[in-house]
NUNU-730472 format. One record per atom (N, C-alpha, C): x, y, z; residue in three letters. Coordinates in steps of 0.001 Angstrom, whole numbers, plus 500000, padded with zeros to 6 digits. Example, Ala and Ser with C-alpha at 12.3 -4.5 7.8 and 13.67 -1.06 7.14 Angstrom:
BEGIN
513190494310507800ALA/512300495500507800ALA/513200496700507800ALA/512850497750507080SER/513670498940507140SER/512900500030507870SER/
end
This chain:
BEGIN
364995626988339322MET/366427627083338914MET/366984628464339977MET/367575628369340883MET/368593629490341310MET/369605629904340332MET/369633631098339963PHE/370511631987339048PHE/372086631641339546PHE/373110631479338985ARG/374432631620339434ARG/375327632290338145ARG/375443633595338664PRO/376383634474337481PRO/377501633613337599PRO/378343633954336829ALA/380026633793336463ALA/380388634154337524ALA/381727633860338149ALA/382420634550339145ALA/383264635475338668ALA/383717635681337508ARG/384096637072337220ARG/383080637984337044ARG/382010637738337080ILE/380755638912337095ILE/379926638951338420ILE/380050637814339098ALA/379623638146340468ALA/380234639318341352ALA/381289639439341098THR/382043640784342368THR/382197642025341398THR/381789641996340156LEU/381991643258339457LEU/380968644348340032LEU/381212644953340189PRO/380290646871340811PRO/379750647288339494PRO/378680647792339738LYS/378297648750338930LYS/379117649997338409LYS/379546650475337443PRO/380115651707337313PRO/379877653116337736PRO/380200653229338692ALA/379683654634339564ALA/379086655729338894ALA/379717656249337445THR/379148657025336769THR/377741656592336032THR/377129655320335855ILE/376128654897335454ILE/375434655005336790ILE/375756654456338124ALA/375071654087339317ALA/374564655583339600ALA/375323656820339427MET/374773658125340065MET/373832658532338861MET/374031658173337857ALA/372905659023336586ALA/371664657923336827ALA/371629657118337188ALA/370428656440337500ALA/369684656648338702ALA/370581657140339826LYS/369977657536340961LYS/369280658906340743LYS/369869659916339932ALA/369413661229339376ALA/368270660835339111ALA/368108660107337501ARG/366844659889336917ARG/365527659415337927ARG/365930658773339111GLU/364958658078339571GLU/364486659479340874GLU/365583660010341209LEU/364713661476341908LEU/363728662283340621LEU/364372662515339690ARG/363635663486338668ARG/362354662639338413ARG/362258661331338475ALA/360836660669338117ALA/360144660783339498ALA/360663661237340560ALA/359619661180341409ALA/359328663086341948ALA/359467663665340789GLY/359420665140340655GLY/360596665696341463GLY/361614665530341577ALA/362770666569342200ALA/363414667353340913ALA/363774668423340957ASN/364356669250340188ASN/366005669039340026ASN/366492667822339348VAL/367800667452340043VAL/368197667686338505VAL/369773668457338702ILE/370916668886337723ILE/371978667440337719ILE/372023666984336905SER/373279665843336637SER/374093666278335965SER/375465666303336676LEU/376598666234336059LEU/377579665205336268LEU/376764664118336092ALA/377348662703336471ALA/378002662242335146ALA/377347662270334110LEU/377761661598332838LEU/379020662273331465LEU/379477661827331498GLY/380593662588330353GLY/379801662191328800GLY/378815663237328508GLN/377963663328327580GLN/377763664717327477GLN/378747664694326010PRO/378440666096325057PRO/377359666514324931PRO/376886668014325268ASP/375408668644325142ASP/375571669530323686ASP/376347669063322321PHE/376369669280320954PHE/375477668639320385PHE/375086668823319330ALA/374520667819318498ALA/376040667257317629ALA/375612666125317081SER/376686665395316219SER/376596665897314670SER/377442666285314387PRO/378113667010313087PRO/376639666538311815PRO/375986667503311475MET/375359667435310290MET/375589666747309079MET/377056666651309175VAL/377692666167307951VAL/377530664523308305VAL/377744664095309176ALA/377946663124309819ALA/376322661927309576ALA/375560663232310186VAL/373838662571310212VAL/373717662377308619VAL/373541663476307592GLU/373324663625306095GLU/374265661965305372GLU/375332661560305994ALA/376399660760305199ALA/375733659460305907ALA/375185659272306766ALA/374717658191307411ALA/373036658204306539ALA/372543658722306218TYR/371074659146305759TYR/371379658313304429TYR/372447659077303478ALA/372580658652302551ALA/373001657335302437ALA/374080656853303198ALA/374693655439303051ALA/373033654145303276ALA/372250654735304017GLY/370956653871304257GLY/370038653631303051GLY/370003655006302394ARG/369093655425301084ARG/369994654669299939ARG/371175654515300312ALA/371970653742299103ALA/371954652012299338ALA/371409651838300355GLY/371111650421300601GLY/372643649988301161GLY/373456650286302078ASP/374500650009302632ASP/374092649672304090ASP/373279648467304183THR/372997648042305205THR/373261646019305772THR/374449645882304437GLY/374483644527304946GLY/375457644261305997GLY/375943642853306247TYR/376992643098307280TYR/378476643745306855TYR/378728644536307989PRO/379981644900307478PRO/381379644125307954PRO/382660644293307368PRO/383664643795307719PRO/383904644150309309PRO/384948642875309886ILE/384838643013311288ILE/385778644389312001ILE/387161644229311068PRO/387923645222311282PRO/387545646932311193PRO/386222646888310123GLY/386043648136309738GLY/385622648150308435GLY/384891649412307973GLN/384684649112306670GLN/385970649997305804GLN/386435649823304583LYS/387846650242304069LYS/387455651590304020LYS/386729652521304117ALA/386615653881303809ALA/386657654669305059ALA/386581653846306398LEU/386701654311307364LEU/387791653694308122LEU/388433652816307757VAL/389830652607308107VAL/390835653535307434VAL/390573653943306235GLU/391304654870305638GLU/391300656362305926GLU/389992656387306518ALA/389760657869307277ALA/390649657904308607ALA/390341657012309232ILE/391313656998310428ILE/392682656616310169ILE/393193656219309571ARG/394930656579309130ARG/395350657635308798ARG/394169658347308161ALA/394427659683307678ALA/394628660677308514ALA/393457660451309933LYS/393263661091310692LYS/394489661054311879LYS/395133660138311835LEU/396162659718312571LEU/397623660311312141LEU/397565660248310896LEU/399089660987310356LEU/398835662359310590LEU/397439663276310287ARG/397148664431310539ARG/397379664956311645ARG/396629664241312736ASP/396293664934313918ASP/397315664486314904ASP/398230663437314578ASN/399164662781315833ASN/400171662474315165ASN/400600662495314172GLY/401697662168313411GLY/402444660894313378GLY/400952659698313506VAL/401503658668313445VAL/401082657810312312VAL/401639657130311304GLU/401766656534310250GLU/401335655129310469GLU/400115654862309965ALA/399506653144310657ALA/399231652421309165ALA/399521651381309156ALA/398980650597307944ALA/397843649831308162ALA/396868649810307126ALA/395595649343307322ALA/395546648177308417ALA/396466646973308410ASN/396253645979309223ASN/396768646543311023ASN/396966647613310889GLN/397048648200311988GLN/395951649051313347GLN/394767648852312262VAL/393749649661312510VAL/392466648758312676VAL/391568649008313788MET/390123648470313972MET/389194648944314172MET/388038648950314010VAL/386673650011314499VAL/386095649070315366VAL/385483649629316636ALA/384868648975317772ALA/383398649578318005ALA/382513649029318622ASN/381595649878319246ASN/381996650664320260ASN/382405651647319956GLY/383060652676321065GLY/384359652508321807GLY/384924653464322051GLY/386027653422322878GLY/386069652022323537GLY/385456652063324417LYS/385031650914325320LYS/385266649343324853LYS/384977648884323654GLN/385145647998323319GLN/386388647737322718GLN/387319648727322201VAL/388717648883322113VAL/389253648071323054VAL/389058648737324324ILE/389976648419325487ILE/389221646942325787ILE/388169646768325975PHE/387384644907326311PHE/388768644220325228PHE/388228644392323954ASN/388945643661323318ASN/390412643506323476ASN/391253644587323288ALA/392649644539324225ALA/392998643907325712ALA/391970643848326574PHE/392197643092327387PHE/391963641523327515PHE/391068641314326776MET/390463640172326522MET/391351639495325597MET/392081640095324611ALA/393008639220323997ALA/394406639006324550ALA/394647639519325821THR/396185639859326409THR/396123639453327629THR/395196639453328141ILE/395379639572329881ILE/395136638130330392ILE/395674637046331068ASP/395704635985331937ASP/395522636207333147ASP/395279635118333960ASP/394979635517335464ASP/396320635837335936ASP/395810636687336746GLY/396909637404337666GLY/398082638317337109GLY/397649638627335902ASP/398317639675334961ASP/398114641183335742ASP/398692642158335397GLU/398633643179336183GLU/398620644279335615GLU/397739645267335337VAL/397834646711334950VAL/397678647638335602VAL/398865648324335120VAL/399083649943335965VAL/398578650621335166VAL/397595651594336552VAL/396871652435336069VAL/396963653465336824VAL/397597654634336115PRO/397484656018337199PRO/396105656502337738PRO/396042657132339197ALA/394878657211339373ALA/394761658926339815ALA/394021659631339517PRO/392554659030339258PRO/392431658467337757PRO/391521657376337648TYR/391485657207336276TYR/389610656850336149TYR/389890656379334786TRP/388261656331334269TRP/387736654901334894TRP/386430654909335067VAL/386172653457335999VAL/386306652273335677VAL/386212652265334242SER/386328650830333372SER/387456650146333389SER/388839650686333215TYR/389827650180333317TYR/390130648909334323TYR/389955649388335435PRO/390024647879336553PRO/389107647370336497PRO/387697647407336006LEU/386833646578336035LEU/387032645841334860LEU/387160646090333680ILE/387604645389332336ILE/388670644304332708ILE/389645644930333117ALA/391110643928333693ALA/390367642660334573ALA/389802643384335827GLN/389190642412336598GLN/388247641221336210GLN/387681641311334815MET/386801640611334330MET/387628639512333751MET/388824639419333224PHE/389660638824332433PHE/390855637918333686PHE/390651638341334859GLY/391518637730335930GLY/392497638621336107GLY/392813639988335648GLY/393849640527335860GLY/393652641167337398GLY/394311642333337348ARG/394752642906338738ARG/395223644530338545ARG/394413645378339008SER/394601646877338464SER/395897647269339678SER/396915647816339026VAL/397910648718340294VAL/397770649907340380VAL/397052650657341207GLU/396763651912340987GLU/397922652706341403GLU/398324653786340591VAL/399547654786340923VAL/398915656076341457VAL/398728656522342607PRO/398118657857343016PRO/398896659150342464PRO/398258659836342021CYS/398853661085341460CYS/398394662331342142CYS/399224663405342673ARG/398830664261343290ARG/398167665523342801ARG/397209665873343578GLU/396574667334343051GLU/397585668566342652GLU/398242668465343692GLU/399432669475343819GLU/400337669666342474GLU/400388668217341975ASP/401141668201340331ASP/400377668004339152ASP/398846668502339424GLY/397999668630338657GLY/398034667242337918GLY/397619666255338683PHE/397455664931338799PHE/398095663954337326PHE/399192664722337140ARG/400256664278335944ARG/401169662777337104ARG/401065661805336427PRO/402057660427337076PRO/403504661134337355PRO/403901660676338451ASP/405175660678338421ASP/405965659406338086ASP/406906659494336710PRO/407610658349336417PRO/408407657467337154PRO/408836657963338422ARG/409540657065339392ARG/408507656234339958ARG/407257656661340142ALA/406251655842340900ALA/405645654910340048ALA/405571655103338715ILE/405016654177337783ILE/406785653348337397ILE/407489653528337538GLU/408472652330337670GLU/408540651492338533GLU/408215652245339665ALA/408212651522341012ALA/407103650295341355ALA/406061650565340337ALA/404701649905340291ALA/404875648719339294ALA/405885648638338437ILE/405808647467337184ILE/406851646312337731ILE/406191645172337535THR/406672643995338205THR/406906642901337117THR/407558641818336802PRO/407213640968335958PRO/405799640375335726PRO/404975640806336191LYS/403443640485336164LYS/402788641271335249LYS/403449642620335570THR/402790643644334436THR/402704643612333020THR/401354643564332649ARG/400768643329331048ARG/400530644555330516ARG/400210645812331233TRP/399929646748330448TRP/399999647823331696TRP/400356649406330648LEU/400509650357331365LEU/399257651493330707LEU/398370651841331447VAL/397059652563330832VAL/397547654078331029VAL/397552654887329977LEU/397618656399329737LEU/396631657212329510LEU/395878657783330329ASN/394503658115329630ASN/394433659700330135ASN/395099660343328663PHE/395518661742328926PHE/394906662500327268PHE/394146663566327429PRO/393402664304328825PRO/392944663284329654PRO/392889663283330673ASN/392279662533331696ASN/390753662772332048ASN/390228661734332080ASN/388741661613332812ASN/389410660663334049ASN/389132661566335234PRO/388275662689335483PRO/389217663763335735PRO/390311664016335804SER/390960665301336296SER/391019666117335125SER/391028665711334121GLY/391449667047332947GLY/392979667630332745GLY/393550666213333428ALA/395334666430333287ALA/395566666220332123ALA/396786666809331529ILE/397279666443330266ILE/398694666007330496ILE/399400665458329773LEU/400415665294329561LEU/401516666223328528LEU/402714667073329190GLU/403708667721328224GLU/404566666375327803GLU/405221666941326629ARG/406057666333326068ARG/407279665754326697ARG/407698666613327734SER/408613666396328770SER/408205664931329826SER/406785665018329991ASP/406300664046330766ASP/406165662465329981ASP/406041662683328768LEU/405945661625327957LEU/407469660928327632LEU/408338662205327497GLU/409907661667327541GLU/410441660884328285GLU/409521661186329755ALA/410297660704330940ALA/409520659539331093ALA/408239659036330784LEU/407899657742330879LEU/408280656806329786LEU/408737657445328643ALA/409323656563327870ALA/410299656007328256ALA/411121656850328962GLU/412943656242329293GLU/412265654865330348GLU/411252655079330899VAL/410766653949332210VAL/410571652490331106VAL/409322652950329987LEU/409320651780329104LEU/410137651291328520LEU/410959651818328318ARG/412278651275327577ARG/413239650260328305ARG/413199650420329604ALA/413650649431330594ALA/412836647832330903ALA/411240648190330570ALA/410487647444330829ALA/409739646716329299ALA/410697646025328567PRO/410177645602327309PRO/408864644860327177PRO/408576644079328442HIS/407390643188328806HIS/406052644105328632HIS/406184645248328471VAL/404693646249329271VAL/404152646492327785VAL/402820646304327695MET/402169647179326725MET/401572648415327064MET/401403649263326318ILE/400886651029326692ILE/399871651270326017ILE/398743651434326564MET/397612651867326282MET/397221652900326241MET/397187654161325033CYS/397142655206325178CYS/395814655817324759CYS/394559656219325643ASP/393223656482325457ASP/393126657900325389ASP/393268658420324165GLU/393411659566323756GLU/391794660168323151GLU/390917659673323888ILE/389445659940323196ILE/389317661841323573ILE/389952661857324333TYR/389559663422324501TYR/391027664700324097TYR/391716663579323233GLU/392732664571322814GLU/392087666032322003GLU/391222666195321665HIS/390924667520320576HIS/390524668635321858HIS/390144668135322919LEU/389451669100324145LEU/390544669448324896LEU/391232670372324730THR/392774670741325598THR/392251672486325595THR/392766672925326708PHE/392554674457326825PHE/393940675331327299PHE/393807676902326895ASP/394730677507327151ASP/395691677513326228ASP/395516677215324841GLY/396215676999323742GLY/397039675942323705GLY/396591674337324915ARG/397926673320324805ARG/397269672522323819ARG/398163671468323247ARG/397730670679322215ARG/398225669241323213ARG/397504668330322502HIS/397289666880322873HIS/398935666214322280HIS/399887665875322914VAL/400725664883322197VAL/400667663600322427VAL/400700662659321383SER/400685661282321229SER/402223660694321590SER/402119659706322586LEU/403496659077322946LEU/404010658714321792LEU/403454657955320784LEU/404037657543319428LEU/404717658401318849LEU/404277659804319256SER/404967660741318143SER/406276661394318965SER/406347660971320212VAL/407537660959320898VAL/408421660305320807VAL/407862658965321356ALA/408823657768321393ALA/408266656641320164ALA/408762657201318898PRO/408418655864318003PRO/408654654537318193PRO/409885654565318746ASP/410744653124318995ASP/409933652043319950ASP/408723652706320452LEU/407532652000321270LEU/406748651279320272LEU/406622651482319303ALA/405199651179318391ALA/405139649665318419ALA/405818648985318802ASP/405368647542318723ASP/404757647244320149ASP/404774648179321083ARG/403789647893321961ARG/402863648874322692ARG/402608650025321692VAL/401563650832321932VAL/400273650601321197VAL/399077650511322048LEU/397724650716321519LEU/397446652217322044LEU/396609652607320296ILE/395926653997320729ILE/394503653714320489ILE/393849654412321826VAL/392571653882321647VAL/391774655415321304VAL/390933655621320373ASN/390126656946320352ASN/388819656329319569ASN/388071657355319136GLY/386650657047318726GLY/386080658690318716GLY/384835658654318295MET/383978659756317655MET/383101660335318893MET/383027659854320028ALA/382050660449321518ALA/382375661597321766ALA/383403661937322029LYS/383977663065322606LYS/383911664283321903LYS/384701664731320807ALA/385432665532320248ALA/384346665819319421ALA/383777664689318677TYR/383041665065317621TYR/381433664593318229TYR/381214664731319481ALA/379409664699320155ALA/378934663596319500ALA/379361662712319250MET/378737661549318578MET/378792659743319739MET/378269659976320722THR/378523659106321683THR/377372658326321337THR/375840658381320814GLY/375185657068320580GLY/375448656460319243GLY/376407656872318532TRP/376928656284317521TRP/377443655067317885TRP/378422654876318743ARG/378925654098319469ARG/380076653739318185ARG/381069654080317932VAL/382274654171316814VAL/383466654638317564VAL/384214653632317844GLY/385530653765318326GLY/386626653133317627GLY/387810653397317811PHE/388886652975316998PHE/390012652653317880PHE/390960651884317366GLY/392100650990317791GLY/393394651243316953GLY/394813651627317352CYS/395656651828316399CYS/396608651092317132CYS/397424649893316552GLY/398526649147317675GLY/399346648405316513GLY/399809647776317026PRO/400965646707316034PRO/399712645703315817PRO/400214644936314492ALA/399390644068313690ALA/399147643016314383ALA/399980642300314830PRO/399533641159315792PRO/398641641480316989PRO/398663642614317719LEU/397409642704318564LEU/396164643153318027LEU/395938643947316913ILE/395323644230316281ILE/394410642947315921ILE/395223641859315347ALA/394400640683314680ALA/393940640031315746ALA/394563640032317204ALA/393558639281317972ALA/392475639917318245ALA/392768641353318411MET/391401642392318908MET/390329641962317916MET/390625641711316796ILE/389581641403315620ILE/388974639842315900ILE/389886639039316361ALA/389279637490316838ALA/388504637605317794ALA/388749638832319064VAL/387755638775320088VAL/386494639202319625VAL/386733640290318646GLN/385413640942318521GLN/384439640004317132GLN/385102639371316646GLY/384796638490315513GLY/383683637290316266GLY/383751637062317493ASN/382804636043318451ASN/382325636825319142ASN/382209638343319101ALA/381056639072320345ALA/380026639756319477ALA/380646640883318916THR/379692641957318089THR/379477641677316743THR/381004641199316067SER/381153641280314767SER/381629642525314231SER/380939643174313333GLY/381358644570312486GLY/380288645623313247GLY/380959647019313127ILE/379919647724313537ILE/378960648631312640ILE/377916649142312985CYS/376643649420312105CYS/377286650237310797CYS/376982649730309729THR/377348650722308851THR/376757651934308480THR/375946652471308711LEU/375489653817308893LEU/376088654743309607LEU/376544654057311216ALA/377395654749311929ALA/378650654886311415ALA/379222653948310592GLN/380600654125310192GLN/380621655041308796GLN/379524655204308232ALA/379528656227307217ALA/379665657442307668ALA/378861657758308938GLY/378830659032309538GLY/380125659392310105GLY/380852658456310499ALA/382447658492310917ALA/383259659184310054ALA/383017658454309102VAL/383920658652307929VAL/383847660076307282VAL/382525660611307533ALA/382224661914306746ALA/382839663018308051ALA/382654662625309439ALA/383005663612310267ALA/384626663631310488ALA/385412662687310396LEU/386796662638310004LEU/386917663266309000LEU/386493662834307880ASN/387144663554307066ASN/386729665304306591ASN/386096665520307543ALA/385910666844307395ALA/386486667810308323ALA/387425667411309179GLY/388483667915309703GLY/388140668354311059GLY/388750669188311555ASN/388473669573312974ASN/388294671069313227ASN/387634671803312210ASP/387470672739312584ASP/386011673343313372ASP/385029671953313141GLY/384215672090314026GLY/384138671901315108GLY/385468671338315788ILE/385612671130316845ILE/386096672436317840ILE/386415673594317062ALA/386994674632317618ALA/386062675231318712ALA/384874675857318219GLU/383680676004318787GLU/383330675472320197GLU/383052673952320052MET/383169673110320942MET/384031673287322462MET/385357673288321673ARG/386366673447322765ARG/386172674905323181ARG/385903675741322700ASP/385954677264323067ASP/385215677139324283ASP/383638677055323980THR/382528676662325166THR/383033675867325928THR/383462674561325881TYR/384149673957327416TYR/384844675187327996TYR/385952675610327578GLU/386959676121328181GLU/386341677412328746GLU/385580677947328640GLN/384667679133329022GLN/383778678811330549GLN/383289677307329921ARG/382614676670330997ARG/383595676391332310ARG/384573676144331669ARG/385585675386332949ARG/386182676663333703ARG/386438677861333132ASN/386721678689333726ASN/385584679152334841ASN/384571678793334082ASN/383054679888335106ASN/383316678874336506ASN/383088677529336329VAL/382962676400337299VAL/383921676169338204VAL/385264676272337501VAL/386411676483338719VAL/386378677966339463VAL/386069679040338937ALA/386208679984339310ALA/385238680046340890ALA/383634679738340515ALA/382890679358341664ALA/383239678522342677ALA/384032677266342020LEU/384309676429343072LEU/385217676679344187LEU/386136677662343515LYS/387198677969344389LYS/386705678937345527LYS/385670679609345133LYS/385056680582346302LYS/384423679705347266LYS/383999678665347410ILE/383458677648348054ILE/384426677278349305ILE/384148677633350637PRO/385010677050351424PRO/385318675520351534PRO/386191675071351896GLY/386661673879352356GLY/386770673213350658GLY/386523673515349671LEU/387079672940348572LEU/388356673419348083LEU/388971672316347213SER/390151672688346466SER/390229672404344976SER/390045673201344292CYS/390270672479342896CYS/391254672558341652CYS/392034671818341183ALA/392928672058340360ALA/392734672508338971ALA/393128673138338219MET/392673673821336938MET/392754672395335933MET/391600672191335270PRO/391828671222334265PRO/392367671742333196PRO/393312670928332424GLN/393823671253331293GLN/393275670731329978GLN/392403669876330091GLY/391794669465328818GLY/390157668420329488GLY/389798667748328528ALA/388424667055328686ALA/387549667998329026ALA/386094667511329930PHE/385273668417330379PHE/384606668288331588PHE/385741667867332834TYR/385543667725334297TYR/386517668898334549TYR/385929669046336207ALA/386291669310337323ALA/386659668340338491ALA/387256668379338989TYR/387592667298340062TYR/387986667771341565TYR/387211668457342061PRO/387382669416343279PRO/387476668237344434PRO/388707668828345099GLY/388923667764346676GLY/388115668428347831GLY/387717667605348727ILE/386626667751349448ILE/387034667174350945ILE/388922667115351094SER/389104666419352102SER/388706667096353720SER/388666668225353779SER/388578669067354768SER/386877669076355218SER/386066668695354495LEU/384593668417354853LEU/384152666890355251LEU/384896666012355193ILE/385120664558355501ILE/385030664442357149ILE/383913663550357486GLY/383585663511358807GLY/382596664496359412GLY/382013665695358635LYS/381322666329359092LYS/379691665968358595LYS/378864666728359116VAL/377293666438359151VAL/376620667345357851VAL/375460666890357279SER/374943667798356534SER/373900668369357190SER/373386669248356343ALA/371936670227356907ALA/371135669114357458ALA/370731668049356930GLU/369810667056357157GLU/370266665901358111GLU/371500666048358489GLY/371833665086359573GLY/372797663622358863GLY/373106663871357681ARG/373658662811356962ARG/374951662953357698ARG/375812661901357752VAL/377397661660358029VAL/378357661692356782VAL/379135662760356997LEU/379814662778355542LEU/381277661904355445LEU/381089660864355779SER/382299659845356012SER/383266659792354925SER/382733660008353819ASP/383742659869352602ASP/383145660627351577ASP/383672660432350465ASP/383115660967349387ASP/382022660510348585ASP/381728658818348816VAL/380328658319348770VAL/379452658939349124VAL/379363659269350515ALA/378454659513351414ALA/378245661018350908ALA/378986661869350634PHE/379014663038350554PHE/378279663097349195PHE/378786662556348237ALA/377954662809346890ALA/376625662415346842ALA/376165661109347624GLU/375021660755348058GLU/374135661699348370GLU/374724662542349788ALA/373886663678350532ALA/373636665026349369ALA/374898665140348619LEU/374737666483347745LEU/373367666015347115LEU/373436664692346214LEU/372333664461345550LEU/370759664385345977LEU/370797664008347391GLU/369583663947348170GLU/369145665573348639GLU/369917666060348976GLU/369597667432349758GLU/369407668730348691GLU/370614668689347662ALA/370927669776346800ALA/370420669337345601ALA/370270667884345463HIS/369490667994343809HIS/370795667994342751HIS/372102667636343136VAL/373138667810342438VAL/373735666426342200VAL/373796665859340718ALA/374396664863341007ALA/376208665042340331ALA/377031664149341099THR/378139664284340583THR/378673662751340975THR/379924662229340762VAL/380400661341340831VAL/381584661067342117VAL/381644660170342927PRO/382591660297344124PRO/384014659791343379PRO/385234660553344191GLY/386203660552343617GLY/386737658563343945GLY/386086658266345038ALA/386106656876344895ALA/386088656187344219ALA/385353656152343005ALA/385252655351342014ALA/385791655639341018ALA/386903656570340978PHE/387892656758340205PHE/389655656500340391PHE/389330655919341953GLY/390753655313342701GLY/391257656711343236GLY/390533657715343659LEU/391337658847344331LEU/390600659388344950LEU/390270659732346143GLY/389536660423346844GLY/390112661083347942GLY/389325662029348829PRO/388092662522348755PRO/388022663100347673PRO/387428663375346568HIS/387094663919345251HIS/385641663726345035HIS/385226664762344160LEU/383803664682343396LEU/384308665075342093LEU/383475664209341022ARG/383869664497339826ARG/382817665553339314ARG/382740666433338612LEU/381679667298337908LEU/381840667706336392LEU/380928667375335777SER/381043667337334011SER/380517668630333696SER/381377669733333065PHE/381003670915332619PHE/380359670693331166PHE/379928669409330720ALA/379416669372329506ALA/377714669596329761ALA/377641670878329840ALA/376185671141330426ALA/375808672503330382ALA/374438672793330429SER/374520674724329877SER/374871675296331088SER/375409676708330686ASP/375831677517331310ASP/374932677868332644ASP/373963677734332408GLU/372524678011333402GLU/372342677031334340GLU/372615675847333795ASP/372860674578335050ASP/373932674497335936ASP/375205674671335140LEU/376221674918335683LEU/376402675861336836LEU/375582677282336678ALA/375661678166337554ALA/374951677849338777ALA/373650677135338582GLU/372679676745339466GLU/373349675860340183GLU/374010674534339329ALA/374354673527340451ALA/375764673976341319ALA/376329674750340929CYS/377246675560341711CYS/376695676351342862CYS/375941677085342525ARG/374974677789343715ARG/374735676601344568ARG/374113675556344397ARG/373342674551344994ARG/374550673957346125ARG/375850673507345503ILE/376556673164346035ILE/377396673938347088ILE/377272675670346814GLU/377790676274347663GLU/376614676341348836GLU/375392676252348742VAL/374315676467349905VAL/374459675044350683VAL/374846673905350352PHE/375121672718350596PHE/376314672527351528PHE/377241673129351285ILE/378498673338351994ILE/378376674221352946ILE/378030675216352730ARG/378162676012354070ARG/376982675556355088ARG/376156675034354793ALA/374889674490355841ALA/375837673013356440ALA/376857672644356375ILE/377439671614356527ILE/378064672139358391ILE/377922671329359211ARG/378389671143360485ARG/379444670207360828ARG/
end
């Protein structure tokens, strides 16, 4: 029998972040000394309070099937976190727990998108938003953000992108891959646009909310425009600020009818989330944010070092990231040239592949995020690896002809 994939899968590309990390692993297996800056993986240990709580839950026999929306203790911890950190008051039926933030997005899009619906996404964007929308017959409408504007979206451009078919606007700030954040004035201007488009739901992916630099603080749209509460879905989770990527605990907060529909999706997919991971998440959330400060300070220093190094390299531009843990340098002046080993750098995909093959530094091309020619570099790596990666990038670029 010839295998035939469903049409919605047949044309679905592999996320570029995963593809580049896989290529880096292949080169390493072949003996190359590869430095991978391709994945958004914190290089900190998970909080010990979470590890101990998960162990205690297992010892206590908390290993049965969990409720699909999430265990009560975790739902309550999420509600307390939303009020404490975001000024958002949510009822229990407005919160659900999922297998990471990605499943929250998947559940929301599956519950709401029909064929032909549009999802407006400021670019650059995390690779999964358009791919998940495509799986359900949706179409992403990309709104380019300019480097000279700090990669913040222009409200007028968002307004122009909204049509009667628009189902969602996705706001991911602090942004992956650019590190941009939205100030209160940005959110107020976007809220005015959205008030004139009552058919549009708003997904606020706040997974990097605690990783902001230079004394800045993340501001939630709902704290600025509470009148939009019946249309806003907050996506968050334990992966980034709590360094709990492998625990696979994400959560969503939104209007009760949407959350109910998302729970119905999850009930027919994965059901509830690992009980031990939920116990760890409760402990981490209830411990507050004190442990995050050290991580944030470390990332800020690494950001300063990486951006300073990149700006010294001829042919690169680099806006200063204000949050998350990525740099997003521009390489437009290098496109069309030839690498030292004769590879034509026709676009940022070719550039990233040549950089990996010749300099053994893994990055992700900006094309994957809807805005090139750029590269995304994660600075969630050791100081030594970051310094060596920047050195290799400079040697690679100086050899371009």
